[in-house]
Every structure is written in structure tokens, then in C-alpha cells.
C-alpha positions as CSV (number, residue, x, y, z in Angstrom):
1,M,81.8,85.7,-61.7
2,E,82.8,85.7,-58.1
3,M,84.6,88.9,-56.9
4,K,88.0,87.9,-55.6
5,Y,90.0,91.1,-55.6
6,T,89.5,94.7,-54.5
7,I,92.7,96.1,-56.0
8,D,92.9,96.7,-59.8
9,L,96.1,97.9,-61.4
10,H,95.0,97.8,-65.0
11,M,92.2,100.1,-66.0
12,H,91.5,102.4,-69.0
13,S,89.6,105.6,-69.2
14,S,88.6,107.9,-72.1
15,L,92.0,109.4,-72.0
16,S,92.9,106.4,-74.2
17,D,90.5,103.8,-75.4
18,G,88.2,103.4,-72.4
19,N,84.5,104.5,-72.6
20,E,84.4,106.3,-69.3
21,S,86.1,109.4,-68.0
22,P,88.6,108.9,-65.2
23,C,86.0,109.9,-62.6
24,G,83.5,107.6,-64.4
25,V,86.0,104.7,-63.9
26,V,86.1,105.6,-60.2
27,D,82.3,105.6,-60.1
28,T,82.3,102.1,-61.6
29,A,85.0,100.9,-59.3
30,A,83.0,102.1,-56.3
31,R,79.8,100.5,-57.6
32,V,81.4,97.0,-58.0
33,G,83.3,97.1,-54.7
34,L,86.8,97.9,-55.7
35,K,88.8,99.7,-53.0
36,K,92.2,100.6,-54.7
37,I,92.8,101.3,-58.3
38,C,95.4,102.6,-60.7
39,L,94.5,104.0,-64.1
40,T,96.8,102.8,-66.8
41,D,95.8,104.5,-70.0
42,H,97.7,103.7,-73.2
43,D,100.8,105.7,-74.0
44,G,100.2,108.8,-71.9
45,V,99.9,110.1,-68.4
46,H,97.2,112.1,-66.6
47,L,97.5,115.7,-65.8
48,N,95.9,116.8,-62.6
49,Y,95.8,113.3,-61.3
50,D,95.5,114.5,-57.7
51,K,92.1,115.8,-58.6
52,V,91.0,112.3,-59.6
53,R,92.4,111.1,-56.3
54,E,90.4,113.7,-54.4
55,Y,87.2,112.7,-56.2
56,A,87.8,109.0,-55.5
57,K,88.0,109.7,-51.8
58,T,84.4,110.9,-51.9
59,K,83.4,107.5,-53.4
60,G,85.3,105.4,-50.9
61,V,87.9,104.4,-53.5
62,E,91.7,105.0,-53.3
63,V,93.4,106.0,-56.5
64,L,96.8,104.8,-55.5
65,P,99.7,107.2,-54.8
66,F,101.6,106.4,-57.9
67,M,100.8,106.7,-61.6
68,G,100.6,104.1,-64.4
69,T,100.5,103.8,-68.2
70,E,100.4,101.0,-70.7
71,V,102.9,101.5,-73.4
72,N,102.8,99.8,-76.8
73,T,106.3,98.7,-77.5
74,L,108.0,96.8,-80.4
75,Y,109.9,93.6,-79.6
76,Y,112.8,92.7,-81.9
77,D,114.0,89.2,-82.7
78,G,117.5,90.2,-83.5
79,E,117.1,93.1,-86.0
80,K,113.6,92.0,-87.1
81,P,110.6,93.6,-85.4
82,L,108.4,90.7,-84.4
83,V,105.5,91.5,-82.0
84,S,104.1,94.4,-80.0
85,V,104.5,93.9,-76.3
86,H,102.3,95.9,-74.0
87,M,104.2,97.2,-71.0
88,L,102.7,98.6,-67.8
89,V,104.9,101.3,-66.3
90,F,104.4,102.4,-62.7
91,G,106.1,105.2,-60.8
92,E,105.9,108.4,-58.9
93,D,103.8,111.0,-60.6
94,E,106.7,113.4,-61.5
95,K,108.9,110.5,-62.8
96,L,106.2,109.5,-65.3
97,K,105.9,113.1,-66.4
98,D,109.7,113.2,-67.1
99,E,110.2,114.6,-70.6
100,R,112.7,111.8,-71.4
101,F,109.9,109.3,-70.8
102,L,107.2,111.2,-72.6
103,S,109.4,111.8,-75.6
104,V,109.8,108.1,-76.1
105,I,106.0,107.6,-76.6
106,R,105.1,110.9,-78.3
107,N,105.9,110.0,-81.9
108,Y,103.5,107.1,-81.7
109,F,100.6,109.6,-81.7
110,A,101.4,111.4,-84.9
111,H,99.1,109.6,-87.3
112,T,96.0,109.3,-85.0
113,N,96.5,112.9,-84.1
114,K,95.9,113.9,-87.7
115,L,92.9,111.6,-88.0
116,A,91.4,113.2,-84.8
117,V,91.9,116.7,-86.2
118,D,90.2,115.7,-89.5
119,Q,87.2,114.3,-87.7
120,Y,87.0,117.3,-85.4
121,E,86.8,119.7,-88.4
122,K,83.8,117.8,-89.8
123,L,81.8,117.7,-86.5
124,P,79.6,120.7,-87.5
125,E,78.3,118.5,-90.4
126,I,76.5,116.3,-87.8
127,G,75.4,119.1,-85.5
128,V,78.2,119.1,-83.0
129,E,79.6,122.5,-82.1
130,M,82.5,122.5,-79.6
131,S,85.9,124.1,-79.4
132,Y,89.0,121.9,-79.9
133,D,90.0,122.6,-76.3
134,D,86.6,121.6,-75.0
135,L,86.8,118.4,-77.0
136,F,89.7,117.3,-74.8
137,L,88.4,118.6,-71.5
138,I,87.4,115.6,-69.4
139,D,85.5,115.6,-66.1
140,P,85.3,119.5,-66.1
141,D,83.0,119.8,-63.1
142,V,84.9,117.6,-60.6
143,A,88.4,116.8,-61.7
144,P,89.4,118.7,-64.8
145,V,91.9,116.8,-66.9
146,Y,93.1,117.8,-70.3
147,K,94.0,115.2,-72.8
148,Q,97.3,116.5,-74.3
149,E,97.9,113.8,-76.9
150,M,95.7,111.6,-79.0
151,Y,95.8,107.8,-78.8
152,C,92.5,106.2,-79.6
153,A,90.9,106.9,-83.0
154,S,87.4,106.5,-81.6
155,Y,87.9,109.3,-79.1
156,V,86.3,112.1,-81.2
157,M,83.4,109.8,-81.9
158,K,82.9,109.1,-78.2
159,M,83.0,112.8,-77.3
160,A,80.6,113.7,-80.1
161,A,78.2,111.0,-79.1
162,K,78.3,112.3,-75.5
163,K,77.5,115.8,-76.7
164,L,74.5,114.5,-78.7
165,G,73.3,112.2,-76.0
166,V,73.6,109.0,-78.1
167,A,75.6,105.8,-78.0
168,P,78.9,105.8,-79.9
169,G,77.9,102.8,-81.9
170,E,74.7,104.6,-83.0
171,L,76.7,107.6,-84.2
172,R,79.1,105.3,-86.1
173,A,76.2,103.5,-87.8
174,K,74.6,106.8,-88.8
175,Y,77.9,108.5,-90.1
176,P,80.1,105.7,-91.3
177,H,82.0,108.0,-93.6
178,L,83.1,110.1,-90.6
179,F,83.7,107.2,-88.1
180,P,84.5,104.1,-90.1
181,F,84.9,101.0,-87.9
182,N,88.5,100.3,-89.1
183,L,89.9,103.7,-88.3
184,P,92.8,103.8,-88.0
185,S,93.3,101.5,-90.9
186,R,95.8,98.7,-90.7
187,S,98.1,100.6,-93.1
188,V,98.0,103.5,-90.6
189,F,98.7,101.1,-87.8
190,M,101.7,99.7,-89.7
191,R,103.1,103.2,-90.3
192,R,102.8,103.8,-86.6
193,V,104.7,100.6,-85.8
194,V,108.0,102.2,-86.8
195,D,107.3,104.8,-84.1
196,M,106.7,102.3,-81.3
197,P,109.5,102.4,-78.7
198,D,111.8,99.4,-78.6
199,T,110.7,97.2,-75.7
200,V,114.2,96.7,-74.3
201,E,115.1,100.4,-74.7
202,L,111.9,101.3,-72.8
203,I,112.9,99.0,-70.0
204,R,116.4,100.5,-69.8
205,L,115.0,104.0,-69.8
206,A,112.5,103.1,-67.1
207,N,115.3,101.7,-64.9
208,E,117.3,104.9,-65.5
209,L,114.4,107.1,-64.4
210,G,113.4,104.9,-61.5
211,L,110.2,103.5,-63.0
212,V,108.8,100.0,-62.6
213,T,108.0,97.9,-65.7
214,V,105.5,95.0,-65.7
215,M,104.7,93.1,-68.8
216,A,101.0,93.2,-69.4
217,H,99.0,90.0,-70.2
218,P,102.4,88.3,-71.0
219,S,101.0,85.4,-73.0
220,W,99.1,87.8,-75.3
221,L,101.4,89.3,-77.9
222,E,100.3,91.5,-80.8
223,W,101.5,89.9,-84.0
224,L,102.4,92.7,-86.4
225,W,102.4,91.1,-89.9
226,E,99.4,88.9,-90.1
227,G,96.4,91.2,-90.0
228,D,94.6,91.9,-86.7
229,Q,95.6,88.7,-85.1
230,H,97.1,88.1,-81.7
231,L,99.8,85.6,-81.2
232,R,98.9,82.9,-78.7
233,N,102.2,81.1,-78.5
234,N,103.4,80.2,-75.0
235,T,106.8,79.1,-76.3
236,L,107.5,82.5,-77.8
237,A,106.0,84.2,-74.8
238,E,108.5,82.4,-72.5
239,K,111.4,83.4,-74.8
240,V,110.3,87.0,-74.8
241,I,109.8,87.0,-71.0
242,R,113.3,85.5,-70.4
243,E,115.0,88.0,-72.6
244,L,113.1,91.0,-71.1
245,A,113.9,89.8,-67.6
246,A,117.6,89.7,-68.5
247,A,117.2,93.3,-69.8
248,G,115.8,94.5,-66.5
249,L,112.1,93.8,-66.6
250,D,110.6,94.1,-63.1
251,G,107.4,92.1,-63.2
252,L,104.6,90.1,-64.9
253,E,100.9,90.7,-64.9
254,T,100.0,87.1,-63.9
255,K,96.3,87.6,-63.2
256,H,94.6,88.7,-66.4
257,Q,91.8,87.2,-68.4
258,E,94.0,86.6,-71.5
259,V,96.5,84.7,-69.5
260,V,93.7,82.5,-68.2
261,A,92.3,82.1,-71.7
262,D,95.7,81.1,-73.0
263,G,96.1,78.4,-70.3
264,A,99.3,80.2,-69.4
265,T,98.8,81.0,-65.7
266,E,101.1,78.2,-64.4
267,L,103.7,79.2,-67.0
268,V,103.8,82.9,-66.1
269,M,103.7,82.3,-62.4
270,S,106.6,79.8,-62.6
271,L,108.6,82.2,-64.7
272,A,108.0,85.1,-62.2
273,D,109.1,82.9,-59.4
274,E,112.2,81.6,-61.2
275,L,113.3,85.0,-62.6
276,G,112.6,86.9,-59.4
277,L,109.9,89.1,-61.0
278,I,107.1,90.8,-59.1
279,T,103.5,89.9,-59.9
280,T,100.4,92.0,-60.4
281,G,96.9,91.6,-61.8
282,G,94.1,93.6,-63.3
283,S,90.9,93.6,-65.2
284,D,92.1,95.6,-68.2
285,Y,88.8,97.4,-67.9
286,H,87.6,99.5,-70.8
287,A,83.8,99.6,-70.5
288,E,81.3,98.1,-68.2
289,E,79.4,96.6,-71.2
290,D,82.4,94.7,-72.4
291,Y,81.9,90.9,-72.1
292,G,84.0,89.5,-69.3
293,N,85.4,92.9,-68.1
294,G,86.9,91.1,-65.2
295,L,86.3,93.7,-62.5
296,G,87.1,92.1,-59.2
297,V,87.8,88.7,-60.9
298,Y,91.3,89.6,-62.0
299,G,93.3,91.8,-59.6
300,T,96.2,92.3,-57.2
301,T,96.5,91.1,-53.6
302,E,97.5,93.4,-50.8
303,E,100.8,91.6,-50.5
304,E,101.6,92.1,-54.2
305,L,100.7,95.8,-54.0
306,A,103.0,96.2,-51.0
307,V,105.8,94.6,-53.0
308,L,105.1,96.9,-56.0
309,M,105.1,100.0,-53.9
310,D,108.4,99.0,-52.2
311,K,109.8,98.5,-55.7
312,I,108.6,101.9,-56.8
313,R,110.2,103.6,-53.8
314,E,113.4,101.6,-54.1
315,K,113.9,102.4,-57.8
316,A,112.9,106.1,-57.3
317,S,115.5,106.4,-54.5
318,R,118.2,104.7,-56.5
319,A,117.5,106.9,-59.6
320,A,117.7,110.1,-57.4
321,K,121.3,109.3,-56.3
């Protein structure tokens, strides 16, 4: 695909469910020609993010001077939890590290944390010897970042595979009892649903703290009650967008491969214009081998980035008063 953008505001590293370390994502960004990026790992924030920024400079890439995360939230239709809405949250580093914000997403990790510990304790069975701290030390040589909380159930498998010098899929195939494909199970996911932050409450808290909320891939909603399906219903998406805008949502991710696949580009762009929402775009990058990873194909313009950064400064200033 033709490369249209050099700014990507939606990328994942091994701190959540990406395959590459934060510096590995920077390396990939440099290789494909991206100039400015923001890492948006699921439900958590980076420690030592400035070290990643310093590393990126050596590669000709700017890791932007604000932080991001993608939060799994639960949208209620009245009192009924209906769909999971993914919310990109951007802001100044210290504001994303605010304990009030972190506490909202911390409960969501409880079940996968236990699964990670169980897997770690069995690693000697497959010839992997490493301390628990080392398991969560990422990019130790150039930009040490510790992973404080657990999100992705495949994280231990990926780190073990790296230690053994094999592909994660090869390790899973060889030890399916330790790394079953459906871990965490749907039942575990459903138990975690009750710990997802309420979408509207997250937006309200973000506004209080001076953070910017952008609804990720707004036409792609995660249906909670019908197996691992995703709801592609533009009528419902419009309803959700309008209600969240009324609650204080700041923006929509209008340029995303799922929005294009849903035929919803015109809808989300028109809603952003009508409701006065800022717009962003990104590849939702997880791994270079992913089909259609969208690097440079889906992204953010310089004008959109300037608007976002103005919004971050404006909200941070207002929250500080």
C-alpha cells in the first residue's frame, strides 16, 4: 500500500499485546519512514518513557512529547452493559501517571496477572530460567522499562520464546498445555468485564485530570455477549458517539483500517465535524507480520497533530487551575 502518513498515534509494544519492545517499535517506525509516533499500549503507561524518546532520536524518529494509552472501557445502554469501547487517552506524562487515573484501570489486570504468575512458575519445565523481575525488564540495554502490570496473556510466552530464540507460535505449538491459544478463556474475559471502567466515567475523569480522550476505531465495538465477535453496526456506533460526545469526549480516530473496512469513514468524519470533535489516525500496529498492519497507510496529519497538542495543553492548563 502507498505510504500516506508519517505520523502514527496508535501503536502497541510488548508492554501490552504487541510483539516488539518499545525500542523495537521505534526501529520498525524508522525502517518504514515514520517520523513521529506515540505508543498507546493497552491499559497502562510507560515508565522511563524519556529513555525511549532518547533512543528514538538516534533513529531519526520523534516519540512525541506526550503519552498515550488505549483503555478498554464498558459502555452501558441505560443500566445494561452492552459493548466494550476502546478509548485512546493522551496527555502530559505526569497526568497519565496520576494515581487517580491508574487506579481506574488497575482492577482490570487481576485475572491475567494470576495467569501470568502461573505460567512463569512453570517456565523451568521448558528450560527457561529467569527471575520474575527480569521477565518484565524490557529494552534493558538502551531504554530500560519495567512492566508494572500485566495485560496480555501471551506476554510470558513471548518473553520465553525470546529467551529460547524461537518464534512464539512455535513455543505455543510445542507446549499447548502451558500456552493454550484461548488464554485467557472467554469465561476469564467475562469475569474481567465487570472490572472494566465505565466509558462515560473514564471520560469525566480524563476531563477532570486534563487528559484528552479519542474514541479508537469508532465503528468497531467489542460485543460482550456473543462470543468473540465484534459488532459492526454503524447505527449503534453513531448512537454511542453522540452520547459520548455529550459526556465530554474530545475526538474520534477517523483514519483506521477497521473504519475503512466498515465503510464508516464518511460517517465518522461527518460526526466529528458536526459534534466539534478532533480527529486522529493510526495503524493500530502490533507486529510487522500482521496482515495489513497499516504503517503509513493510516495516520495523522501535521494539522491534526497540532490540534491534538493544543487540546492537550489547553486541558492540562485548565485542570491545573
